[in-house]
Backbone as ProteinMPNN parsed JSONL, in Angstrom:
{"seq_chain_A": "MKGRVLDDLLLMMAEDDSVSTAVEDLEAGTEVVFDDRRIVVSEDVPFGHKVALEPHDAGDAIRKYDEVIGTASAPIEAGEWVHTHNCDSTRGRGDQAAAEEGSA", "coords_chain_A": {"N_chain_A": [[18.898, 8.696, 3.42], [16.162, 7.275, 1.821], [12.87, 6.308, 2.827], [11.993, 4.41, 5.78], [13.489, 3.218, 8.666], [12.746, 0.429, 10.54], [12.912, -0.323, 13.818], [15.664, -0.636, 13.637], [16.038, -2.811, 11.95], [14.462, -3.393, 9.668], [13.724, -2.008, 6.467], [11.336, 0.158, 5.441], [9.905, 1.361, 2.619], [7.728, 3.05, 1.952], [4.866, 4.441, 3.58], [2.477, 3.002, 3.143], [3.299, 0.485, 2.449], [3.247, -3.097, 2.363], [5.19, -4.876, 2.864], [8.603, -5.072, 4.017], [12.172, -4.508, 3.891], [14.846, -6.551, 4.907], [17.565, -5.295, 6.71], [19.717, -6.58, 7.577], [20.855, -9.98, 8.051], [18.198, -11.833, 9.344], [17.136, -13.709, 12.115], [14.872, -16.406, 12.795], [12.306, -15.676, 15.09], [13.157, -13.164, 15.791], [12.183, -10.044, 17.034], [10.362, -7.265, 15.874], [9.612, -4.05, 16.581], [7.504, -1.372, 16.123], [5.827, 1.744, 15.846], [2.612, 1.066, 16.901], [2.853, -1.621, 16.689], [3.941, -5.057, 16.698], [6.029, -7.36, 15.336], [6.944, -10.683, 14.77], [9.589, -12.315, 13.397], [9.186, -15.112, 11.481], [10.763, -17.034, 10.297], [14.152, -17.657, 9.218], [15.459, -14.858, 7.554], [17.167, -13.678, 4.839], [19.578, -10.981, 4.454], [18.444, -8.146, 2.679], [16.14, -9.3, 1.715], [12.512, -9.625, 1.675], [10.103, -8.994, 4.281], [6.923, -9.726, 5.511], [4.725, -7.217, 6.597], [2.177, -7.32, 7.345], [-0.681, -9.544, 7.391], [-1.428, -11.5, 4.447], [-3.783, -12.698, 2.149], [-3.988, -15.401, -0.226], [-3.67, -14.178, -3.47], [-3.802, -11.514, -2.758], [-2.563, -8.168, -3.197], [0.867, -7.264, -3.044], [2.699, -4.758, -1.604], [5.347, -2.51, -2.184], [7.579, 0.225, -2.134], [5.435, 1.873, -2.357], [3.979, 0.828, -4.406], [2.383, -1.787, -6.258], [4.074, -4.766, -6.237], [3.822, -7.418, -6.538], [1.868, -10.467, -6.221], [0.345, -12.314, -3.679], [0.919, -15.721, -3.65], [0.184, -17.638, -1.982], [-1.237, -17.934, 1.319], [0.114, -15.498, 3.547], [1.62, -14.725, 6.548], [2.049, -12.002, 8.888], [5.411, -11.189, 9.461], [6.494, -13.266, 8.051], [8.857, -14.503, 5.625], [8.939, -13.09, 2.473], [8.991, -14.156, -0.715], [9.93, -15.891, -3.728], [8.598, -18.285, -3.246], [6.136, -17.703, -2.196], [5.127, -15.492, -3.438], [4.154, -14.015, -6.427], [5.776, -12.214, -8.785], [4.93, -9.047, -10.182], [6.292, -7.17, -11.485], [7.983, -5.921, -14.305], [6.86, -7.718, -16.094], [6.381, -8.475, -19.042], [5.0, -10.48, -20.344], [2.558, -10.622, -19.043], [1.49, -8.095, -19.644], [1.215, -8.339, -22.412], [-0.681, -10.375, -22.541], [-2.86, -9.115, -21.355], [-3.34, -7.088, -23.246], [-4.092, -8.641, -25.423], [-6.497, -9.651, -24.576], [-8.146, -7.551, -24.6]], "CA_chain_A": [[18.263, 7.478, 2.955], [14.719, 7.345, 1.722], [12.211, 5.245, 3.563], [11.996, 4.47, 7.235], [14.049, 2.011, 9.261], [11.913, -0.048, 11.637], [13.612, -1.017, 14.903], [17.023, -0.892, 13.143], [16.082, -4.14, 11.332], [13.734, -3.454, 8.394], [13.559, -0.757, 5.741], [10.028, 0.317, 4.809], [10.095, 2.444, 1.662], [6.586, 3.969, 1.961], [3.972, 4.15, 4.708], [1.431, 2.037, 2.787], [3.894, -0.795, 2.039], [2.844, -4.264, 3.147], [6.423, -5.61, 3.137], [9.788, -4.256, 4.216], [13.397, -5.195, 3.513], [15.782, -6.81, 5.996], [18.831, -4.574, 6.553], [20.737, -7.548, 7.98], [20.265, -11.314, 8.165], [17.319, -11.921, 10.511], [16.864, -15.064, 12.561], [13.511, -16.686, 13.26], [12.093, -15.259, 16.471], [13.521, -11.757, 15.962], [11.028, -9.155, 17.193], [10.463, -5.925, 15.304], [8.587, -3.235, 17.216], [7.416, -0.025, 15.554], [4.507, 2.344, 16.063], [1.895, 0.265, 17.893], [2.881, -2.989, 16.156], [5.035, -5.974, 17.039], [6.093, -8.458, 14.37], [7.963, -11.683, 15.07], [10.055, -12.957, 12.171], [8.831, -16.522, 11.677], [11.791, -17.906, 9.723], [15.34, -16.887, 8.879], [15.294, -14.016, 6.366], [18.477, -13.133, 4.467], [19.742, -9.556, 4.169], [17.936, -7.681, 1.388], [14.888, -9.958, 1.362], [11.317, -8.977, 2.21], [9.336, -9.532, 5.403], [5.547, -9.215, 5.512], [4.352, -6.37, 7.727], [0.769, -7.606, 7.632], [-1.101, -10.785, 6.731], [-1.937, -11.451, 3.072], [-4.436, -13.896, 1.627], [-3.584, -15.707, -1.598], [-4.284, -13.255, -4.41], [-3.662, -10.123, -2.307], [-1.445, -7.386, -3.718], [1.997, -7.011, -2.157], [3.123, -3.396, -1.902], [6.65, -1.996, -1.783], [7.811, 1.491, -2.846], [4.089, 2.408, -2.557], [3.491, 0.256, -5.66], [2.186, -3.239, -6.235], [5.231, -5.453, -6.828], [3.516, -8.829, -6.709], [0.62, -11.018, -5.702], [0.582, -13.471, -2.813], [0.515, -16.978, -4.286], [-0.26, -18.457, -0.854], [-1.398, -17.061, 2.484], [1.356, -15.025, 4.159], [1.384, -14.092, 7.84], [3.001, -10.963, 9.268], [6.66, -11.748, 9.952], [7.016, -14.291, 7.14], [9.723, -14.167, 4.504], [8.179, -12.964, 1.22], [9.936, -14.443, -1.795], [9.325, -16.599, -4.855], [7.786, -19.418, -2.8], [4.797, -17.26, -1.792], [4.825, -14.226, -4.114], [4.361, -13.939, -7.871], [6.141, -10.842, -9.134], [4.2, -8.401, -11.268], [7.168, -6.141, -12.038], [8.729, -6.316, -15.488], [6.214, -8.899, -16.672], [5.874, -8.195, -20.37], [4.052, -11.526, -20.735], [1.233, -10.249, -18.522], [1.008, -6.951, -20.418], [0.798, -8.847, -23.727], [-1.919, -11.136, -22.336], [-3.92, -8.129, -21.12], [-3.65, -6.433, -24.52], [-4.753, -9.63, -26.255], [-7.863, -9.897, -24.095], [-8.931, -6.297, -24.694]], "C_chain_A": [[16.759, 7.704, 2.896], [14.127, 6.172, 2.468], [12.364, 5.45, 5.056], [12.527, 3.147, 7.771], [13.231, 1.66, 10.499], [12.77, -0.833, 12.618], [15.026, -1.428, 14.504], [17.171, -2.221, 12.398], [15.48, -4.207, 9.934], [13.637, -2.068, 7.787], [12.21, -0.765, 5.045], [10.124, 1.55, 3.916], [8.972, 3.468, 1.661], [5.604, 3.514, 3.038], [2.895, 3.12, 4.389], [1.983, 0.691, 2.331], [3.411, -1.914, 2.941], [4.016, -5.205, 3.42], [7.544, -4.608, 3.378], [11.015, -5.123, 3.966], [14.323, -5.343, 4.714], [17.091, -6.077, 5.734], [20.01, -5.378, 7.093], [20.071, -8.92, 7.968], [19.434, -11.354, 9.448], [17.071, -13.384, 10.845], [15.403, -15.2, 12.956], [13.418, -16.301, 14.729], [12.475, -13.815, 16.746], [12.249, -10.918, 16.054], [11.337, -7.798, 16.585], [9.295, -5.128, 15.883], [8.64, -1.842, 16.592], [5.978, 0.454, 15.677], [3.798, 1.538, 17.152], [1.881, -1.207, 17.495], [4.105, -3.749, 16.63], [4.952, -7.134, 16.06], [7.203, -9.394, 14.822], [8.32, -12.382, 13.763], [9.92, -14.464, 12.368], [9.846, -17.516, 11.111], [13.003, -17.046, 9.42], [15.086, -16.129, 7.574], [16.655, -13.414, 6.035], [18.427, -11.614, 4.258], [19.187, -9.233, 2.781], [16.63, -8.323, 0.96], [13.727, -9.322, 2.12], [10.68, -9.759, 3.355], [7.952, -8.909, 5.341], [5.292, -8.392, 6.773], [2.922, -6.624, 8.181], [0.406, -8.924, 6.958], [-1.62, -10.52, 5.318], [-2.658, -12.768, 2.795], [-3.882, -14.158, 0.238], [-4.36, -14.784, -2.534], [-4.17, -11.796, -4.01], [-2.453, -9.463, -2.965], [-0.384, -7.229, -2.623], [2.587, -5.679, -2.58], [4.503, -3.099, -1.32], [6.909, -0.776, -2.651], [6.487, 2.201, -3.115], [3.524, 1.99, -3.917], [3.252, -1.237, -5.459], [3.369, -3.879, -6.95], [4.938, -6.928, -7.083], [2.168, -9.18, -6.124], [0.967, -12.222, -4.842], [0.061, -14.723, -3.515], [0.029, -17.988, -3.247], [-0.5, -17.504, 0.306], [-0.034, -16.731, 3.101], [0.983, -14.339, 5.467], [2.392, -12.975, 8.06], [4.234, -11.633, 9.869], [7.247, -12.819, 9.058], [7.92, -13.681, 6.082], [8.853, -14.148, 3.247], [9.176, -13.09, 0.079], [9.208, -15.278, -2.848], [8.446, -17.778, -4.446], [6.365, -19.007, -2.407], [4.371, -15.948, -2.442], [5.134, -14.351, -5.603], [4.619, -12.484, -8.227], [5.256, -10.321, -10.26], [5.056, -7.319, -11.924], [7.926, -6.7, -13.233], [8.157, -7.533, -16.192], [5.573, -8.534, -18.004], [4.877, -9.228, -20.847], [2.658, -11.195, -20.237], [0.654, -9.074, -19.304], [0.496, -7.42, -21.781], [-0.525, -9.601, -23.611], [-3.096, -10.193, -22.108], [-4.319, -7.424, -22.404], [-4.425, -7.365, -25.422], [-6.181, -9.88, -25.845], [-8.742, -8.67, -24.218], [-9.749, -6.227, -25.964]], "O_chain_A": [[16.167, 8.261, 3.821], [14.797, 5.168, 2.712], [12.798, 6.502, 5.528], [12.063, 2.079, 7.372], [13.047, 2.487, 11.392], [13.293, -1.894, 12.279], [15.533, -2.447, 14.973], [18.286, -2.713, 12.225], [15.935, -4.992, 9.102], [13.487, -1.075, 8.499], [11.961, -1.59, 4.166], [10.392, 2.652, 4.396], [9.221, 4.644, 1.397], [5.533, 2.327, 3.36], [2.44, 2.422, 5.295], [1.222, -0.161, 1.873], [3.191, -1.712, 4.135], [3.865, -6.206, 4.119], [7.444, -3.443, 2.993], [10.9, -6.342, 3.843], [14.559, -4.384, 5.448], [17.67, -6.216, 4.657], [21.152, -4.919, 7.07], [18.846, -9.009, 7.882], [19.908, -10.956, 10.512], [16.824, -14.198, 9.955], [14.772, -14.237, 13.393], [14.33, -16.564, 15.513], [12.16, -13.285, 17.812], [11.341, -11.072, 15.236], [12.428, -7.254, 16.759], [8.133, -5.49, 15.696], [9.698, -1.215, 16.543], [5.036, -0.337, 15.618], [4.358, 1.355, 18.233], [0.999, -1.957, 17.914], [5.153, -3.172, 16.921], [3.926, -7.808, 15.967], [8.28, -8.944, 15.212], [7.46, -12.967, 13.105], [10.475, -15.024, 13.314], [9.787, -18.707, 11.417], [12.89, -15.821, 9.369], [14.562, -16.691, 6.612], [17.237, -12.712, 6.862], [17.384, -11.047, 3.932], [19.434, -9.966, 1.823], [16.06, -7.932, -0.059], [13.929, -8.579, 3.08], [10.709, -10.989, 3.396], [7.819, -7.701, 5.142], [5.609, -8.825, 7.88], [2.512, -6.197, 9.261], [1.109, -9.372, 6.053], [-2.176, -9.459, 5.033], [-2.175, -13.834, 3.177], [-3.364, -13.248, -0.408], [-5.574, -14.633, -2.397], [-4.416, -10.915, -4.834], [-1.451, -10.118, -3.25], [-0.701, -7.081, -1.443], [2.933, -5.477, -3.744], [4.794, -3.385, -0.159], [6.491, -0.753, -3.809], [6.415, 3.046, -4.007], [2.704, 2.695, -4.506], [3.857, -1.862, -4.588], [3.639, -3.582, -8.113], [5.707, -7.61, -7.761], [1.436, -8.333, -5.611], [1.788, -13.054, -5.23], [-1.099, -14.777, -3.923], [-0.473, -19.058, -3.593], [-0.014, -16.373, 0.281], [0.854, -17.582, 3.165], [0.119, -13.462, 5.482], [3.477, -12.999, 7.48], [4.112, -12.541, 10.692], [8.381, -13.247, 9.273], [7.776, -12.521, 5.698], [8.112, -15.097, 2.993], [10.075, -12.265, -0.083], [7.979, -15.349, -2.837], [7.621, -18.226, -5.243], [5.484, -19.86, -2.295], [3.367, -15.356, -2.046], [6.235, -14.744, -5.989], [3.772, -11.622, -7.993], [4.883, -11.061, -11.17], [4.587, -6.626, -12.828], [8.447, -7.814, -13.183], [8.893, -8.296, -16.817], [4.365, -8.311, -18.08], [4.002, -8.92, -21.657], [1.674, -11.456, -20.93], [-0.541, -9.054, -19.596], [-0.541, -6.951, -22.25], [-1.39, -9.482, -24.479], [-4.197, -10.435, -22.603], [-5.504, -7.184, -22.636], [-5.335, -6.922, -26.123], [-7.001, -10.281, -26.671], [-9.946, -8.735, -23.97], [-10.457, -5.245, -26.189]]}, "name": "protein", "num_of_chains": 1, "seq": "MKGRVLDDLLLMMAEDDSVSTAVEDLEAGTEVVFDDRRIVVSEDVPFGHKVALEPHDAGDAIRKYDEVIGTASAPIEAGEWVHTHNCDSTRGRGDQAAAEEGSA"}
């Protein structure tokens, strides 16, 4: 398997990622300990969904697979569920590419 499993709970695909993927349903209050860090999951996170590994301000890039996959649409704390309610995806957004070309 590529990536790194953190505390048997989260899959981090690359060392510079700011989110990781739950490898099982996680309940609020679950602690994830890795390296010199401790993250407490702040809300229930379903299997396969993302958890923030670090805080993000609104507008910050969200990294997974060592690539930017989205932008925080609201502040996100470490341990929060990262999904459509607080992240605008930038992957597969042909509308954004067209807008960028039009402004050039």
